[in-house]
N, C-alpha and C positions, 0 to 999 in steps of 0.2 A: 656444488660448493657447500661447505659447512659453516654455519654461523649461529650466533645467538640473537634472538629478537629483543631489541632494546625498548621500543615504544610503538605507538600507533601513528599512522598518517591521519590527516584530517578526515579522510573517508572511512577510517576505522580499519584499515588494513595494517598488518604488522610491518615494521621496518627493521631489516637486518642488513648491516653493511651498506646502508643508504639505498637499499633495494626494497620496493613495495611488494609484499607477498600476502595473498589472501589466505584466510582460515588459520592464521597463527596468532599467538598472543605473547606479550612480553614475558620473558622467562623461559620460553621454549628454546631448546637447542635443536636445530633443524638441518636437514639436507635439502637443498633446492637447486634449481637450474634457472639461468637467466633466460627470459623470453623477450625482453626489450632492452637493448643496450644503448642505442644511439640517442633516444629522446628521454627527457627528464619528466617525471621520475622513472628511473629504471624499474622494470617489473620482473618478478620471478615466479616460478611455479613450485609449490611445496611437493617434495618427493617423499619425505619421511620425517616424522618427529622422533629425533634421537633421544631426547630427554625432555619430558613434558614440564611445563610451568606448574607450580603448586596450585595455580588458579585454573588449570585446564580440567574440563569435564568432558564426558562422552556426549557428543551431539545427539539429540533425539531424532533428527531428520535424516533420511537416507540420502538426501541431496546436499548435505552440509558441506561436502568438499567440492561442490559445483556451483551452487546457487549464489547469486549476488545479493540476495535479499537479507540474509542473516549473517552479518560480519562476525558476530561475537557469540554464536550459539555454543561454541566450544569453550566458553569462558563462564565460570561460576557467576550467578546473578549478583551476588554480593560484591564481587570484584568489578562487574560492569557498573554498578552504582558508584563505586569509588572513582572509576575512570571518568564518569560523567560529571561528578562533583568537581573533579580536578579541572575539567574543561570549562565549567562555569567559573571557577575561581580564576583561571588563567584569562578568561575573556573579560571579566569585570574587576579583576585585581582586588578581590575581597573574598573572604571565606563565606560560602553560602550556607544556609541552613541545610541539614541533612535531607537528602531526597526522600520523598514519601514513596515507598516501593509499590509496585504493581501487585495487586492481589493474585492475578493469574499471569505469570510470565509467558504462558502459552495459551492459545485459544482465545486471545483477547481482541483481535482485530475484527472490526465490523465491515471492512471494505478491502477488496484486493482487485488489482487490474492485471490480467494475463494477456500476453502478446501472441498473436498469430505470426508465424514466420516460416519461410521456406529457404532451403539452400539451392545452389545451382543445379543440383541433381534432382530437384523436385521433392526432396524429403521434407515432410511437414512437422512443425513444432508448435506446440501451444503450452505456454508456461511462463517462466520468469527469465530474466537476463542471466547469463553466465558471468560469474565474478571476474572482473578485469578483462572481459571479452565482449563488452557491449558493442554492437547491438545483437550479438548471437544469443539465441534462445534455446533452452532445453525443455524436453517434455516432462512436465511436473506431474507426479502421481500422488504426492501427499504434501501437505503444508500444515505444520502444527501452530502456526500463528492464528488460524481461523477454526471455525467449526468444521466438522468432517464433511458436511454437505457441499462445501466449496469444491473439494477434490472430486466428489461424486458427479457434480454438474460438469466440471471440467472434463472428466473422462467421457461423459455422454456427448458433450459438444465436440470433442476430438473425434469420436466415432462418427458423428453426423458429418463433420468436415471431410473425413476420409472417404465417406460414401458419396460425396458430391464432387463436382468439377470446379468448385470455387477456389480461387487463388488468394494467398496472403497478400496484403497490400505492400507495394514497394514504393516508398516515398520518393526516391530519385526519379523514377520513371512515371509516377502517378498511375500505376497499373495495379490490378488486383482488387479484391473486394474487402477482405476481412482484416481489421486492424487490431482491435482489443476486445476482450470479454471482461466486463466489470461486474463483480458480484458484491452485493451488500446485504447486511443483516441488521435488524433491530434487536440488540442483545436482550433488552428487557421485555420486549413483546413477542420476539420470535418471528417477526415478519421478514420476508425475504424478497430480494430483487435481483434481476439479471439484466444487464444492458449490453447488447451486441453493437459494437462500434464498427462502422463500415465506411468505405470510401464514398465521397460525394461525387465521384466521376460517373456520369450517367451511363457510360459504356460498361461499367462494372456493377450496376445496380442489381440487387437481389430480386428474383421473381417471387410472386406470391407463394408458389408451391415450395420454394426453398425456405421461405420464412415459416410456412406452416410446418414443414418437417423439422425445422430448428425448434419451434415451440413444443412439438411433440417430444423431441429428444430431451429437452430440459425438464419437462413435466414428468417424463418417465424416470428421471433420476432421483426425485425427491418426493416425500410424502407431504401433503398439504398444498396450500395455494402459494403462488409466487407471482410477483409483478414482473412482467416481461416488456422490455422496450427495445426499439431499434434507434440508434443514434447515428445520424449521418454527419460525417466530418468532411466538410467541403473546403478545399484549399485551391487557390488560384494565384499564380504569381502576380504580385503588385496589388493584391486585394486582401482585405482582412479575412482571416479564417472564420467560417460560419458553421454553426451546429444546428441540427434540426432533430427533434425527438418524435418518434412515432410509437404510440402505445399499442402493443401487440396483444397482450392477454393479461388477465388477473387485475388486481387493484391498481389504481393509477398513482399510488404513493405508498410509503410506509409511515408508520407512527412509531417513534421511539420515545422512551421516557428517561428522565434523569431523576434519580431518587436522592434528593438533597435534604440537608438537616431541617430546612424550613418547609419541607413538603415536596411532593413529586411535581414535575413539570412534563408536559407532553409536547412533542414537536413533529410537525409534518416534514417528511423527507422525500423530495422529488429526485428523479434520476441524477441530476447534476448538482444538487444542493450539497454544500459542505456540511459535514458533521464530524465532531471529534472521532478519530478512528478507534480510540480505546474508551468505550462507554464507561466502564467502571472506574477507570483512572480519571476520566473527565469529571465524574461526580466528586472525587477527592480534590481535584484541582479547583473546581468551582467553590466548594465549601471552604477551602483554604483561602482563596481570594476574597470571598465574601466576609470571612472573619476579620479581614484587614480593612473593610469598607466602613466608612462613617455613615451613620443613618441619614445625614443631611447632605450627602455628596451628590454631585452631578456626575454621571458616568458616561463616557464616550466609548462605545464598543466599536473599535476600528476593525475593518475586514471581518465584519460580524457574521457573515454567512447567513444561516437561518436564525441568528439572533439568540443562540443558546445562552451564552454568558450574559448578554444584556438583559434577557428576560429573568435570569436567575438574580441578577443584580437589582432588578426592579422590585424585588421583595424587600429591599432595604433602602435603596436610594430614592430621593425625591423625583429625580428626572433622569431618564436614560435616552441617549441618542445612538442609534445604530447606523453605521456607514458601510455600504457594501456596493460593489460594482455589478455583481450578477443580478439581473432583474428577477430571475427565477428564484434565487435565494430570498430576495426581498419579499416576493409574493408569499413564499412559504412562511417567512417570519411574520408577515402581517396576518396570515390566516391563523 
């Protein structure tokens, strides 16, 4: 079918003839095929861009036509900002201030989670979800959202997995061992962390030798020290999900800094502690918020995580209260 892309869906996919299609943008004239007809929204697969939108750019990543992580990489950054401003305006029924752009549209993320997966033929995948085909995963070899060492560690862990008899976790059957690989980086300090997320089913627990070989594989992929953790994800029908962390090697936390107008602040980051995923933009966000804050205000930092915004606000406010469900994040904030 041939059609023009009119706008975006709430998920950021293009809409052409009421069909949701990944990796297209408004103004594109495309050739596509329907992949889901009976359920709403209908979905389509891009076959060819016949006439590109004025806002279309060449994607940097080789996975741009597969990955579900970057919906708009084929769209100029200035056009992305206009789309986001329009969404804010639509949601709040008022004209927002212009978006403060990101200094680095690429290489900015300090955290990524990669999924272990297998198909029925036993073929193994470690990477991100395929666009419009969740929960299917593709083997990721590069990602320009992060520092290059993320992909290097991912490649080393994939080789380690291929040399083992470990299986990817299957949620419906509660079988297999490997769930996710989470990589984190403190942008300002350069400290690194890797968390191997595994099943809590004792039948599929990793042995010490398997963990030792995993540690060796990760350490062989990067220069310098790295914090390594095992996170056990225990699920049982009718009971709350539980998580348990085991420190494997390296420092037991990272330290990240935010360089704010009123001076730098340091934060301890444990394996599951929340921290803004874009450190440099978080600094701009916090400085902007603090510029609107009265010096006599009481500040409630809701869902505060490790308390980054609350501690920044404490430089101006008389009283700050942080509210957070995660006890690990509260401990990091207190420290």
